[in-house]
C-alpha distance (Angstrom), angle and dihedral (degrees) to the residues before:
residue distance angle dihedral
X1 . . .
X2 3.78 . .
X3 3.75 121.5 .
X4 3.82 118.7 -141.3
X5 3.78 117.2 -151.0
X6 3.76 115.3 -160.6
X7 3.69 116.7 -141.3
X8 3.73 114.1 -131.9
X9 3.81 124.3 -132.4
X10 3.76 89.8 -119.7
X11 3.81 89.6 64.6
X12 3.84 90.7 53.5
X13 3.75 91.6 50.8
X14 3.79 91.1 52.3
X15 3.81 91.6 55.2
X16 3.85 94.3 57.6
X17 3.89 102.8 65.0
X18 3.78 96.9 57.9
X19 3.79 90.9 52.3
X20 3.86 90.1 48.8
X21 3.80 90.2 49.4
X22 3.82 89.1 52.3
X23 3.80 91.6 51.3
X24 3.85 92.8 47.9
X25 3.77 89.7 47.5
X26 3.85 91.8 51.3
X27 3.80 91.4 48.3
X28 3.82 89.8 50.3
X29 3.81 90.9 52.9
X30 3.85 90.9 45.5
X31 3.83 93.0 53.1
X32 3.84 92.9 44.5
X33 3.76 90.2 52.9
X34 3.75 93.4 43.8
X35 3.79 92.5 50.9
X36 3.80 89.9 48.6
X37 3.85 89.8 52.5
X38 3.72 93.1 51.7
X39 3.84 97.3 56.7
X40 3.74 113.7 144.8
X41 3.81 107.4 -92.9
X42 3.77 91.1 -148.8
X43 3.77 88.9 66.5
X44 3.82 91.8 65.3
X45 3.88 107.3 102.7
X46 3.78 109.5 -120.8
X47 3.75 134.5 167.6
X48 3.82 98.1 -132.9
X49 3.81 122.4 -157.2
X50 3.72 120.8 -106.7
X51 3.79 125.5 -119.5
X52 3.77 128.6 -169.1
X53 3.83 99.4 179.8
X54 3.82 99.0 62.1
X55 3.83 114.3 58.4
X56 3.72 118.0 -146.0
X57 3.78 109.7 -99.7
X58 3.74 113.9 -124.3
X59 3.74 126.8 -174.2
X60 3.72 111.3 -112.9
X61 3.79 122.1 -149.7
X62 3.72 118.0 -107.2
X63 3.80 120.4 -93.6
X64 3.83 105.8 -116.8
X65 3.82 117.2 -143.8
X66 3.80 109.8 -169.0
X67 3.82 120.0 -164.8
X68 3.79 113.9 -163.2
X69 3.81 127.6 -154.7
X70 3.76 91.9 -86.3
X71 3.87 89.3 57.3
X72 3.77 93.8 -110.9
X73 3.79 120.5 148.9
X74 3.83 115.5 -125.7
X75 3.79 117.8 -169.3
X76 3.79 122.9 171.7
X77 3.84 89.7 -10.5
X78 3.81 94.0 -55.2
X79 3.81 128.1 108.8
X80 3.80 109.6 -126.0
X81 3.80 135.6 176.2
X82 3.73 125.4 -129.3
X83 3.83 92.6 -88.6
X84 3.79 91.3 52.3
X85 3.75 90.6 46.2
X86 3.78 90.5 53.5
X87 3.78 89.9 49.5
X88 3.85 90.6 53.2
X89 3.82 90.6 48.5
X90 3.75 91.8 51.2
X91 3.84 92.4 47.0
X92 3.81 92.3 50.1
X93 3.81 93.0 44.2
X94 3.78 90.2 49.7
X95 3.85 91.1 53.9
X96 3.84 94.4 44.2
X97 3.80 108.8 21.9
X98 3.83 111.1 -160.1
X99 3.79 95.6 -2.1
X100 3.74 100.8 81.5
X101 3.83 119.5 117.9
X102 3.81 121.0 -169.7
X103 3.79 120.9 -158.5
X104 3.77 112.4 -158.1
X105 3.82 110.8 -153.3
X106 3.82 109.7 -174.8
X107 3.84 126.7 175.7
X108 3.78 111.0 -112.6
X109 3.78 93.2 -118.9
X110 3.88 93.8 56.6
X111 3.73 119.4 109.5
X112 3.82 115.8 -114.7
X113 3.86 94.2 -111.5
X114 3.78 96.9 81.5
X115 3.81 91.0 49.4
X116 3.83 92.1 49.0
X117 3.84 89.0 48.4
X118 3.85 89.9 55.5
X119 3.77 90.2 49.3
X120 3.84 91.1 50.1
X121 3.80 90.8 48.3
X122 3.84 88.2 52.4
X123 3.74 89.7 52.9
X124 3.84 92.6 49.4
X125 3.81 89.5 51.3
X126 3.83 90.0 49.2
X127 3.84 92.2 -114.9
X128 3.73 106.0 145.8
X129 3.78 98.5 171.2
X130 3.79 109.1 79.3
X131 3.83 133.0 136.6
X132 3.74 138.5 -168.2
X133 3.82 111.5 -130.0
X134 3.86 116.9 -131.2
X135 3.73 135.0 168.7
X136 3.79 125.0 -128.4
X137 3.77 114.1 -90.2
X138 3.82 115.2 -113.6
X139 3.74 113.6 -130.6
């Protein structure tokens, strides 16, 4: 004669917490190893080689071109005409080829023509990175 022993629900409930603890422990180990693997590689101390031919590239600040209500161009605190503006663009582009950024700051009441002229002068000087400054609209 075989005896059947019924398992109680209390016994089933006692078996769940150890398995959850194992899962949490494994997740903890996983995240610790993952964070160790993703350490910043720049933090590794290295004796890097020296180079004299390639200069270190530094980001240069944008060249601000202000256009006042009268439509005058103001660069570095001086009023210049279109020819002077083109000369400044060529000078800056010659010093930092391909890295020049021009920020066009025009008064709200200015017609669009002076802004378009600055954009055309940027194109003539091979400056492709130019922006028009705006402020965020108030609701």
